N, C-alpha and C positions, 0 to 999 in steps of 0.2 A: 612276534616271538624277540625281534631285534630290540622293540621298544621296551619290553619287559626286560631282557638284558641289561639296557642301557639305566634304567629306572632302579634295578637291582644294584648296578655297579657306583651309579650316585650315592644312593641311599649308604652303601659300606665307605664309601670315601668321606662321606659327612661324619660317620660313626669314628672312624679312624682317626680326622681328623680333630674331632671333640675329644676324644679318649687321650691322642697323644698332648693336645694342649693343655687337658686336665693333669697328666701326669707329669708335665713338663713344669707345671704351674710352682711359682716362687712361693714360699710359704713363710712367714714372718711370725714370730711369736716373744711375747716378752713377759718379765716377773718385776715384782719389787717387794722392797722390805714392807710389810703393813708397819703403818705409824709413821712413815718418813714424811716430814715437812719438805717436800719440793720446792718449797716458794723461798727459800732461804739458799738456794743455789742461784747464783748470778755468774758464776764463771767457773773456768774448766780449764785444766790442763790434760794433755795429753801424756800418759806414762807408757813404757813398754813394759807388757805382762812377759814374764820369762817363758816364753814359748817360741818357737819356730816363726820366726818374720818372712813376709814376701821381700820382693825385693823393693829399691826405692822409688820406683816408679809408682809400683801397685800401692805402697805406703803411701805416697802422695796422694792417690787418686782416692783411696780411702778416707784419710783424712780430711779431704777438699768436699768429699759427700757429706760427711756427718758434720764437716763445719759449717756447711752453710746450712743444713737442716736446724743446728744449734742456734745459729745466727737469727735466723727466723724466729726463733722461740725467746729471744731478747739474752741468751746467754754471750758472754763474752770469753773468747780464748784468750788465755794467758800463758809465760811460761813461769809466773811466780809460785814459788810453793806456798803462799797464801792463797791461792785457789780453793773456793768450795766444794769442788769436784775433781777428780781425777778421774781420766775415762783412759781405757786401753781397748785392745780388741784382739783376735785372734781369728787366724783363717784357716779353713781345710781345702787344701788345693787336691791335696791327696786325704785319705783318711788319717788322721791325727788326732791326738789328745788335746782336751781342752783341760785347761789347770785353773781349779777354782782355788785361791789360796786366801788365807785370814790368820791372823795372829796377834798375838799382845807385842806392842812395842815396837812395830813395824809390818814389814811385809810389802811385797811386790816392788822393793827397791827404793822406798823412800824412807829410810829409816833403818834400826839395827832390831834386835829382838828374835824370838822364836816365832816359826812359821809353821802351818800345817796345810798340805795341798791334797787336794783330790782331783782325779781324772775321769773324763768321759769321751767319748770318741766324738770327732767332728766329721760330718760326711762331707763329699768332695763339692767344693765350692760354696761352702758357708762361712757367713761373716759370723762371729761372737762378739758383740759390742757390751762393755761392763763400765759401769760407773759404780766408783767408791767414795766413799765420806773420808777425808783425809784425818778428821777431828776423832771418828770414832774406829776408823780404819775398817770400816764395813761395806761389805758389795752392798749397794741400795738398789740398783738396778740392773738388769741385764736382757739383752735383747739376741735374738738369732734370727737370721735371714739365710734362707738357702738357696741353693742355685743363682747365686749374686757373681761369683768370680769365674771366669773362665780364661786363664792366661792364653788359651789359643786362639781368642777374638782379637781382631783389632781393636786400637786402644779407645776409638771414637765410642763405638759399641760397647765396650767393657764400662768406660766410666757413665754412659748412658744406661746401662743395666744397676750399674753400684747406683747411680745418684735415684733411681725409682725405687730399690730396693731399700735403701736409707730413709727415705722420703715415705715408704710403707712403714717401716720398721721404728721411726720417731715418731709417728702419726699421732699416737694419743701419747707423747711423753711432753710434760712430765704428768705421772698417773693421776686422774680425777679422785680427790680423796672422798670415802663413802662416808 
């Protein structure tokens, strides 16, 4: 009887661990503008998307994680307005709104003109990374990583999780053209 109970408890424990790890698994997804020639992008500049931004420490951690992945793919970070790509991010530490903006003659703070914006919710701990072509002022790539940020974690663990999620998110960047 005791052996049966121990065996049953062991099976339940394994099931709980498996189910919990599956539920807590980090998810990444990305999408890109069809027909975009990603081979023409060699440099990028960080831009601020008009949304709530995290504190300076988290901002630096996010940029460091993305910068290291893009550098490994041959892209160069610059502060010049002549960059091939503009990159911005949004985070949801609490459920917040994600803003997707586009317009004619400007938008997202890099010129004048009219712009239109739409919003969708971002779940807690989600980071959304957007890449814009500054010439066409179009969103050319977007990616989302869930369970990426947890401000209650210690800094080392948070940076490790962030690095891991950006590695997963940017694994297939630039997209393979079909």
